[in-house]
C-alpha positions in Angstrom: 19.2 -11.6 -8.4 17.3 -8.7 -8.2 19.1 -7.4 -11.5 18.0 -10.9 -13.2 14.5 -10.6 -12.1 14.2 -6.7 -13.6 15.6 -8.3 -16.9 13.7 -11.2 -17.0 10.5 -9.4 -15.6 10.2 -5.6 -17.7 8.0 -4.6 -20.6 8.5 -0.6 -21.7 6.6 1.3 -19.0 9.4 -0.5 -16.1 9.9 -3.3 -13.9 7.2 -5.8 -13.4 7.7 -7.3 -10.2 6.6 -11.5 -9.3 4.3 -11.3 -6.2 6.9 -13.7 -3.9 10.4 -10.8 -4.8 8.3 -7.7 -4.9 9.2 -5.5 -2.0 6.1 -4.3 -1.6 2.6 -6.4 -3.1 0.0 -2.9 -3.4 0.5 0.2 -4.8 -1.8 2.6 -2.6 -2.5 5.7 -5.3 -4.4 8.7 -3.8 -5.6 10.7 -6.7 -6.3 13.4 -4.9 -4.4 14.4 -1.6 -5.7 17.6 -1.7 -9.5 16.2 -1.1 -10.0 15.4 3.0 -12.7 13.0 2.1 -9.9 11.1 -0.9 -7.3 11.1 1.7 -9.3 9.8 4.7 -10.8 6.8 2.4 -7.2 6.1 1.2 -5.4 6.6 4.8 -8.6 4.3 6.1 -7.6 1.9 3.4 -4.0 1.7 3.9 -4.5 0.7 7.8 -6.6 -2.2 6.5 -4.4 -3.4 4.1 -1.7 -3.4 7.0 -3.4 -4.9 9.4 -4.5 -7.6 7.0 -0.6 -8.3 6.5 -0.3 -6.6 2.9 3.3 -4.7 2.3 2.1 -1.7 0.5 3.6 2.0 -0.9 0.9 4.3 -0.4 1.6 7.1 -2.9 0.0 10.4 -1.3 2.2 13.3 -3.0 0.5 16.1 -4.1 1.6 15.5 -7.7 -1.2 15.0 -11.0 -2.7 11.3 -11.4 -0.6 10.4 -14.5 2.7 11.0 -12.7 1.2 8.9 -10.1 0.3 6.5 -12.6 4.2 6.6 -14.4 5.5 6.0 -11.5 3.7 3.1 -10.0 3.8 1.2 -13.6 7.9 2.0 -12.9 8.1 0.5 -10.0 6.3 -2.6 -11.2 4.4 -3.3 -8.2 1.9 -6.5 -8.6 -1.0 -4.3 -7.9 -2.3 -0.8 -7.7 -5.6 -0.2 -5.9 -6.5 3.5 -6.7 -9.0 5.8 -4.7 -10.0 8.6 -6.0 -13.3 11.1 -5.5 -15.4 9.5 -9.2 -15.5 6.2 -7.6 -15.3 7.1 -3.7 -19.2 8.2 -5.1 -19.9 4.9 -6.2 -18.9 3.0 -3.6 -16.2 1.6 -5.9 -11.8 1.2 -5.9 -10.1 0.6 -9.2 -7.7 -2.3 -8.7 -5.4 -3.0 -11.5 -3.1 -5.9 -12.3 0.6 -4.3 -12.8 1.4 -8.1 -15.7 -1.2 -7.4 -17.6 -2.6 -3.5 -17.3 -6.2 -5.4 -16.6 -8.0 -2.8 -14.5 -11.9 -3.7 -13.0 -13.8 -1.1 -10.5 -14.5 -2.9 -7.1 -16.1 -2.6 -3.5 -13.3 -2.2 -1.6 -14.8 -5.1 0.6 -14.2 -7.1 -2.8 -10.7 -5.6 -3.3 -9.3 -6.2 0.0 -10.3 -10.2 -0.9 -8.8 -10.6 -4.2 -5.7 -9.0 -2.7 -5.9 -11.5 0.1 -6.8 -14.2 -1.9 
């Protein structure tokens, strides 16, 4: 079944899991694992996602952002929630829908509301 889903639902960047079959619903990307403020915020967001029952894959590797984005695209989770220092300064996170590539900057509360809707 998984092979059929992957064959039917992929693009040039990798798998595009349908929500009902995805191994995780959200890929949480910590853009700066070496930045205490970003890591603290991402850890807090991870806890909030888990608390509301959203299965989350947390990428807190010490890698460049491009590598993290490429990995998340290959894995193909329905949503990517990106936490970085510039966004935190503005009080926002970035939410990406994998199927369309659409990205939005939202407050954390708005992003969580979108993911739980």
